[in-house]
Each structure stands twice: as C-alpha cells, then as structure tokens.
C-alpha positions as YAML, in Angstrom:
chain: A
units: angstrom
residues:
- id: 1
  name: MET
  ca: [0.00, 0.00, 0.00]
- id: 2
  name: THR
  ca: [1.02, 3.58, -0.47]
- id: 3
  name: GLY
  ca: [1.01, 6.19, 2.23]
- id: 4
  name: SER
  ca: [3.92, 5.19, 4.43]
- id: 5
  name: SER
  ca: [4.87, 8.86, 4.65]
- id: 6
  name: GLY
  ca: [2.44, 9.04, 7.57]
- id: 7
  name: LYS
  ca: [0.02, 11.50, 5.96]
- id: 8
  name: GLU
  ca: [-3.24, 9.64, 6.50]
- id: 9
  name: LYS
  ca: [-6.11, 10.88, 4.39]
- id: 10
  name: GLY
  ca: [-8.60, 12.69, 6.60]
- id: 11
  name: ASN
  ca: [-6.27, 12.75, 9.60]
- id: 12
  name: SER
  ca: [-6.51, 16.13, 11.31]
- id: 13
  name: GLY
  ca: [-3.69, 15.82, 13.78]
- id: 14
  name: GLY
  ca: [-4.42, 12.35, 15.11]
- id: 15
  name: LEU
  ca: [-2.03, 9.41, 15.16]
- id: 16
  name: PHE
  ca: [-3.02, 6.01, 13.78]
- id: 17
  name: LEU
  ca: [-1.06, 3.00, 15.09]
- id: 18
  name: THR
  ca: [-1.65, -0.68, 14.43]
- id: 19
  name: LEU
  ca: [-0.37, -3.93, 15.93]
- id: 20
  name: GLU
  ca: [-0.01, -7.00, 13.75]
- id: 21
  name: GLY
  ca: [1.26, -10.55, 14.06]
- id: 22
  name: LEU
  ca: [0.23, -14.14, 14.59]
- id: 23
  name: ASP
  ca: [-2.41, -15.18, 17.08]
- id: 24
  name: GLY
  ca: [-0.67, -15.57, 20.43]
- id: 25
  name: ALA
  ca: [2.01, -12.95, 19.70]
- id: 26
  name: GLY
  ca: [0.63, -10.59, 22.37]
- id: 27
  name: LYS
  ca: [-1.01, -7.90, 20.24]
- id: 28
  name: THR
  ca: [-4.00, -7.39, 22.53]
- id: 29
  name: THR
  ca: [-1.83, -7.15, 25.65]
- id: 30
  name: GLN
  ca: [0.55, -4.66, 24.06]
- id: 31
  name: ALA
  ca: [-2.29, -2.57, 22.64]
- id: 32
  name: ARG
  ca: [-3.85, -2.24, 26.10]
- id: 33
  name: LEU
  ca: [-0.55, -1.38, 27.77]
- id: 34
  name: LEU
  ca: [0.10, 1.32, 25.19]
- id: 35
  name: GLN
  ca: [-3.41, 2.69, 25.59]
- id: 36
  name: GLU
  ca: [-3.07, 2.90, 29.36]
- id: 37
  name: ARG
  ca: [0.31, 4.62, 29.26]
- id: 38
  name: LEU
  ca: [-0.85, 7.21, 26.73]
- id: 39
  name: GLN
  ca: [-4.00, 7.91, 28.73]
- id: 40
  name: GLN
  ca: [-1.88, 8.51, 31.81]
- id: 41
  name: LEU
  ca: [-0.41, 11.47, 29.91]
- id: 42
  name: GLY
  ca: [-3.89, 12.89, 29.40]
- id: 43
  name: LEU
  ca: [-4.14, 11.95, 25.73]
- id: 44
  name: GLU
  ca: [-7.37, 10.79, 24.11]
- id: 45
  name: VAL
  ca: [-6.84, 7.20, 22.98]
- id: 46
  name: LEU
  ca: [-9.19, 4.97, 21.02]
- id: 47
  name: LEU
  ca: [-8.43, 1.24, 21.09]
- id: 48
  name: VAL
  ca: [-10.22, -0.95, 18.55]
- id: 49
  name: ARG
  ca: [-9.90, -4.52, 17.35]
- id: 50
  name: GLU
  ca: [-10.39, -6.24, 14.02]
- id: 51
  name: PRO
  ca: [-12.63, -7.64, 12.88]
- id: 52
  name: GLY
  ca: [-15.17, -5.85, 15.05]
- id: 53
  name: GLY
  ca: [-15.24, -2.57, 16.92]
- id: 54
  name: THR
  ca: [-18.78, -1.67, 15.81]
- id: 55
  name: PRO
  ca: [-22.12, -3.50, 16.08]
- id: 56
  name: ILE
  ca: [-21.94, -4.35, 12.38]
- id: 57
  name: GLY
  ca: [-18.30, -5.37, 12.64]
- id: 58
  name: GLU
  ca: [-18.92, -7.63, 15.62]
- id: 59
  name: SER
  ca: [-21.67, -9.43, 13.72]
- id: 60
  name: ILE
  ca: [-19.29, -9.97, 10.81]
- id: 61
  name: ARG
  ca: [-16.64, -11.19, 13.27]
- id: 62
  name: LYS
  ca: [-18.95, -13.97, 14.45]
- id: 63
  name: LEU
  ca: [-19.37, -15.17, 10.86]
- id: 64
  name: LEU
  ca: [-15.66, -15.03, 10.08]
- id: 65
  name: LEU
  ca: [-14.45, -16.87, 13.17]
- id: 66
  name: ASP
  ca: [-17.20, -19.46, 13.56]
- id: 67
  name: PRO
  ca: [-15.53, -22.91, 13.32]
- id: 68
  name: ARG
  ca: [-18.65, -24.32, 11.67]
- id: 69
  name: TYR
  ca: [-18.07, -22.41, 8.43]
- id: 70
  name: THR
  ca: [-15.22, -24.52, 7.09]
- id: 71
  name: GLU
  ca: [-16.49, -24.05, 3.55]
- id: 72
  name: MET
  ca: [-15.90, -20.26, 3.56]
- id: 73
  name: SER
  ca: [-13.75, -19.26, 0.59]
- id: 74
  name: VAL
  ca: [-10.73, -17.00, 0.91]
- id: 75
  name: ALA
  ca: [-12.37, -14.45, -1.38]
- id: 76
  name: CYS
  ca: [-15.38, -14.38, 0.95]
- id: 77
  name: GLU
  ca: [-13.02, -13.81, 3.90]
- id: 78
  name: VAL
  ca: [-11.39, -10.87, 2.12]
- id: 79
  name: LEU
  ca: [-14.72, -9.19, 1.44]
- id: 80
  name: LEU
  ca: [-16.07, -9.77, 4.96]
- id: 81
  name: TYR
  ca: [-12.92, -8.47, 6.66]
- id: 82
  name: SER
  ca: [-12.93, -5.45, 4.36]
- id: 83
  name: ALA
  ca: [-16.60, -4.76, 5.05]
- id: 84
  name: ALA
  ca: [-16.03, -4.80, 8.81]
- id: 85
  name: ARG
  ca: [-12.98, -2.56, 8.33]
- id: 86
  name: ALA
  ca: [-14.92, -0.07, 6.21]
- id: 87
  name: GLN
  ca: [-17.52, 0.33, 8.96]
- id: 88
  name: LEU
  ca: [-14.89, 0.63, 11.69]
- id: 89
  name: VAL
  ca: [-13.01, 3.35, 9.82]
- id: 90
  name: ALA
  ca: [-16.15, 5.33, 9.00]
- id: 91
  name: GLU
  ca: [-17.85, 4.98, 12.38]
- id: 92
  name: ARG
  ca: [-14.96, 5.18, 14.83]
- id: 93
  name: ILE
  ca: [-11.43, 5.63, 13.48]
- id: 94
  name: ARG
  ca: [-11.82, 8.66, 11.23]
- id: 95
  name: PRO
  ca: [-13.91, 10.65, 13.74]
- id: 96
  name: ALA
  ca: [-11.29, 9.98, 16.44]
- id: 97
  name: LEU
  ca: [-8.40, 11.01, 14.19]
- id: 98
  name: ALA
  ca: [-10.30, 14.17, 13.25]
- id: 99
  name: ARG
  ca: [-10.44, 15.03, 16.98]
- id: 100
  name: GLY
  ca: [-6.68, 14.60, 17.21]
- id: 101
  name: ALA
  ca: [-6.81, 11.32, 19.16]
- id: 102
  name: VAL
  ca: [-4.33, 8.46, 19.11]
- id: 103
  name: VAL
  ca: [-6.00, 5.43, 17.53]
- id: 104
  name: ILE
  ca: [-4.59, 1.97, 18.24]
- id: 105
  name: SER
  ca: [-5.96, -0.91, 16.20]
- id: 106
  name: ASP
  ca: [-5.41, -4.56, 17.09]
- id: 107
  name: ARG
  ca: [-4.98, -5.68, 13.44]
- id: 108
  name: PHE
  ca: [-5.77, -3.76, 10.26]
- id: 109
  name: PHE
  ca: [-5.34, -4.37, 6.53]
- id: 110
  name: ASP
  ca: [-1.91, -6.01, 6.84]
- id: 111
  name: SER
  ca: [-3.62, -9.03, 8.39]
- id: 112
  name: THR
  ca: [-5.77, -9.46, 5.31]
- id: 113
  name: LEU
  ca: [-2.75, -9.11, 3.04]
- id: 114
  name: ALA
  ca: [-0.89, -11.74, 5.09]
- id: 115
  name: TYR
  ca: [-3.61, -14.29, 5.90]
- id: 116
  name: GLN
  ca: [-5.80, -14.14, 2.80]
- id: 117
  name: GLY
  ca: [-3.25, -12.75, 0.35]
- id: 118
  name: LEU
  ca: [0.30, -14.06, 0.62]
- id: 119
  name: ALA
  ca: [-0.61, -17.10, 2.76]
- id: 120
  name: GLY
  ca: [-4.12, -17.68, 1.45]
- id: 121
  name: GLY
  ca: [-3.37, -17.48, -2.24]
- id: 122
  name: GLU
  ca: [-5.53, -14.51, -3.22]
- id: 123
  name: GLU
  ca: [-4.13, -11.70, -5.36]
- id: 124
  name: THR
  ca: [-2.57, -9.10, -3.07]
- id: 125
  name: ALA
  ca: [-3.00, -6.30, -5.60]
- id: 126
  name: MET
  ca: [-6.75, -6.89, -5.60]
- id: 127
  name: ILE
  ca: [-6.85, -6.99, -1.78]
- id: 128
  name: ARG
  ca: [-4.96, -3.69, -1.66]
- id: 129
  name: SER
  ca: [-7.43, -2.09, -4.05]
- id: 130
  name: ILE
  ca: [-10.42, -3.33, -2.09]
- id: 131
  name: ASN
  ca: [-8.98, -1.98, 1.15]
- id: 132
  name: LEU
  ca: [-8.01, 1.38, -0.32]
- id: 133
  name: TRP
  ca: [-11.61, 1.75, -1.44]
- id: 134
  name: ALA
  ca: [-13.10, 0.43, 1.81]
- id: 135
  name: THR
  ca: [-11.03, 2.72, 4.05]
- id: 136
  name: GLY
  ca: [-10.82, 5.75, 1.81]
- id: 137
  name: GLY
  ca: [-7.06, 5.31, 1.59]
- id: 138
  name: LEU
  ca: [-6.39, 5.28, 5.33]
- id: 139
  name: VAL
  ca: [-2.90, 3.96, 6.17]
- id: 140
  name: PRO
  ca: [-1.38, 3.62, 9.67]
- id: 141
  name: ARG
  ca: [1.42, 6.02, 10.57]
- id: 142
  name: ARG
  ca: [3.28, 3.13, 12.18]
- id: 143
  name: THR
  ca: [2.63, -0.61, 12.39]
- id: 144
  name: PHE
  ca: [4.24, -2.76, 15.07]
- id: 145
  name: LEU
  ca: [4.66, -6.34, 13.87]
- id: 146
  name: LEU
  ca: [5.01, -8.65, 16.86]
- id: 147
  name: ASP
  ca: [7.08, -11.48, 15.43]
- id: 148
  name: LEU
  ca: [6.91, -14.93, 16.98]
- id: 149
  name: GLU
  ca: [7.48, -18.51, 15.85]
- id: 150
  name: ALA
  ca: [4.14, -19.99, 14.73]
- id: 151
  name: LYS
  ca: [4.46, -23.01, 17.01]
- id: 152
  name: GLU
  ca: [5.07, -20.76, 20.02]
- id: 153
  name: GLY
  ca: [2.03, -18.65, 19.19]
- id: 154
  name: LEU
  ca: [-0.25, -21.67, 19.03]
- id: 155
  name: LEU
  ca: [1.22, -22.96, 22.29]
- id: 156
  name: ARG
  ca: [0.40, -19.66, 23.96]
- id: 157
  name: LEU
  ca: [-3.18, -19.94, 22.74]
- id: 158
  name: ARG
  ca: [-3.53, -23.40, 24.23]
- id: 159
  name: GLU
  ca: [-2.04, -22.26, 27.53]
- id: 160
  name: ALA
  ca: [-4.56, -19.39, 27.57]
- id: 161
  name: GLU
  ca: [-7.37, -21.98, 27.46]
- id: 162
  name: ILE
  ca: [-8.97, -20.95, 24.22]
- id: 163
  name: GLY
  ca: [-11.83, -23.34, 24.89]
- id: 164
  name: PRO
  ca: [-13.02, -26.89, 24.21]
- id: 165
  name: ALA
  ca: [-13.61, -26.19, 20.53]
- id: 166
  name: GLY
  ca: [-9.86, -25.62, 20.07]
- id: 167
  name: GLY
  ca: [-9.97, -22.01, 18.97]
- id: 168
  name: ASP
  ca: [-11.76, -20.09, 16.25]
- id: 169
  name: ARG
  ca: [-11.89, -20.99, 12.57]
- id: 170
  name: ILE
  ca: [-8.57, -19.30, 11.76]
- id: 171
  name: GLU
  ca: [-6.74, -20.56, 14.85]
- id: 172
  name: GLN
  ca: [-7.68, -24.13, 13.96]
- id: 173
  name: ARG
  ca: [-5.70, -24.03, 10.72]
- id: 174
  name: GLU
  ca: [-2.67, -26.32, 10.53]
- id: 175
  name: LEU
  ca: [0.79, -25.25, 11.74]
- id: 176
  name: HIS
  ca: [2.09, -24.96, 8.18]
- id: 177
  name: PHE
  ca: [-0.49, -22.28, 7.40]
- id: 178
  name: HIS
  ca: [0.50, -20.22, 10.45]
- id: 179
  name: ARG
  ca: [4.15, -20.50, 9.43]
- id: 180
  name: CYS
  ca: [3.19, -19.20, 6.00]
- id: 181
  name: VAL
  ca: [1.39, -16.28, 7.64]
- id: 182
  name: ARG
  ca: [4.46, -15.41, 9.68]
- id: 183
  name: SER
  ca: [6.58, -15.40, 6.52]
- id: 184
  name: ALA
  ca: [3.94, -13.24, 4.84]
- id: 185
  name: PHE
  ca: [4.05, -10.65, 7.61]
- id: 186
  name: LEU
  ca: [7.84, -10.50, 7.43]
- id: 187
  name: GLU
  ca: [7.65, -10.06, 3.67]
- id: 188
  name: LEU
  ca: [5.24, -7.16, 4.09]
- id: 189
  name: ALA
  ca: [7.62, -5.62, 6.62]
- id: 190
  name: SER
  ca: [10.52, -5.90, 4.19]
- id: 191
  name: ARG
  ca: [8.48, -4.05, 1.58]
- id: 192
  name: GLU
  ca: [7.53, -1.17, 3.90]
- id: 193
  name: ARG
  ca: [10.43, -0.73, 6.28]
- id: 194
  name: GLU
  ca: [9.50, 2.87, 7.08]
- id: 195
  name: ARG
  ca: [5.98, 2.01, 8.28]
- id: 196
  name: ILE
  ca: [6.23, -1.56, 9.62]
- id: 197
  name: VAL
  ca: [8.56, -2.14, 12.57]
- id: 198
  name: VAL
  ca: [9.35, -5.75, 13.49]
- id: 199
  name: ILE
  ca: [9.32, -6.32, 17.26]
- id: 200
  name: LYS
  ca: [10.62, -9.59, 18.72]
- id: 201
  name: ALA
  ca: [7.69, -10.99, 20.72]
- id: 202
  name: ASP
  ca: [9.49, -13.93, 22.32]
- id: 203
  name: ARG
  ca: [10.54, -11.74, 25.26]
- id: 204
  name: PRO
  ca: [8.93, -10.60, 28.52]
- id: 205
  name: VAL
  ca: [5.85, -8.43, 28.05]
- id: 206
  name: SER
  ca: [7.53, -5.47, 29.76]
- id: 207
  name: LEU
  ca: [10.48, -5.46, 27.36]
- id: 208
  name: VAL
  ca: [8.25, -5.64, 24.31]
- id: 209
  name: HIS
  ca: [6.14, -2.79, 25.66]
- id: 210
  name: GLU
  ca: [9.15, -0.61, 26.37]
- id: 211
  name: GLU
  ca: [10.47, -0.99, 22.83]
- id: 212
  name: ILE
  ca: [7.08, -0.03, 21.40]
- id: 213
  name: TRP
  ca: [6.80, 2.85, 23.86]
- id: 214
  name: GLN
  ca: [10.12, 4.37, 22.84]
- id: 215
  name: LEU
  ca: [9.04, 4.30, 19.21]
- id: 216
  name: VAL
  ca: [5.71, 5.94, 20.01]
- id: 217
  name: VAL
  ca: [7.51, 8.57, 22.09]
- id: 218
  name: SER
  ca: [9.50, 9.59, 19.03]
- id: 219
  name: LEU
  ca: [6.33, 9.88, 16.94]
- id: 220
  name: LEU
  ca: [4.60, 12.07, 19.52]
- id: 221
  name: ALA
  ca: [7.75, 13.99, 20.48]
- id: 222
  name: LEU
  ca: [7.17, 13.14, 24.14]
- id: 223
  name: ASP
  ca: [9.64, 13.13, 27.00]
- id: 224
  name: PRO
  ca: [11.06, 9.57, 26.90]
- id: 225
  name: GLN
  ca: [11.17, 9.50, 30.72]
- id: 226
  name: ARG
  ca: [7.40, 9.76, 30.99]
...
C-alpha cells in the first residue's frame, strides 16, 4: 500500500497506530498497555480490534471466526474483513483522528494481506485495491509487527485456554499455514520498512512494551522519561 509517509487521508492531527502478528504474539496485551500509558499522559486514545469494533463489525466477526463455516472461501473472507474494516473506519477511526486522538488498532489491513493474500493465495493487488476503497485510503502512521514462531504462538493460545472447541476458525488451521502467515508478515515488513517495525515478541511483556513505547515517544515527540 502507499502512504507510508504518515500523511493519513482525513487525519486532522491524530495518530493512527496498528499492531499485527500471529495469534498468540501478544497484540492485545501490548495494545492495552500502550493505551493505558498514553491515557496517563492525558491523551485521548481509542483502542479498537479487528474484525469488530462496531455492532456491524462484531456481527461480521462472528461469521468469520465461527468454526462451523469450514467451507468459507478465501475471497469471501477478504470481502467480509474489508466490510467490517470499512464500517470501523467510517464509524470510529476517522472521527477519532479528526479530533486529534491516538487510535490503536489490534490488526488492520496487513492481516488481510498476510492471511488471505500471501498465505491464502488470493491476489494481493486486488486486496490492496479493495482496502483502499473500503477505508478511503487510510494507512497507519506506524505498524508494530510482533514477530513470533508460529508453534510458540499456538502454544500460547492453548495455555490461555482458548476453549473446548480448540480455537476459532482461523486458529484451527494447521501449523504450516500459520508459518506461512508469519513469513507473509515478514515479507510485508521488508516491503515497507518505514511504516512496519518488526518487534521480537518472544521476550517478557515489559520489554516488548518498552520498545514499542520508545518508538511511540519519538512519533509524539514526548519526553522519553514519561
């Protein structure tokens, strides 16, 4: 995608950050820690997740992650994820950025490019076009890719007691697929080194958070001791 210069379309002073990576890499934990630390400074922070974040998006999420729908095609996944994303951007993200808020999203379009595109076999150029249209060209200022071995990510999910069903429809995919997704994320990062920062996620939570925090500090021009 274009736009790694950080000039998000429709962004009136806000900062749009995303966290990406395999399931189990710690995205949700790191997003919450970042939100809390920024709020302690008195900043307005909006934390959202994908797919979801709106009533419409949450309904789409249930369809996408339901283990019963094994017959769902990759093309269908792309369109459903993009539909949920379009609603999230229109209803919550753009208004927050227009107010000057910091928006943190637990996944965004890079997940679709990785899971359904490079790993899933769908044409990435088409996925990019769909997402540019769905989001009105919105691109994160910075994306933190939490990199972790696929086997370790799945182990973390099991240890977190994901439930008797063995996880959602995506989590239940075979180890080889998750390894392909990891490679896909790293390929995306190599293409957009200015926007996507690879963070080693096989470390203590506090160390991962501190590395992300220092990078966010530089974006916001904050005192690094805060």
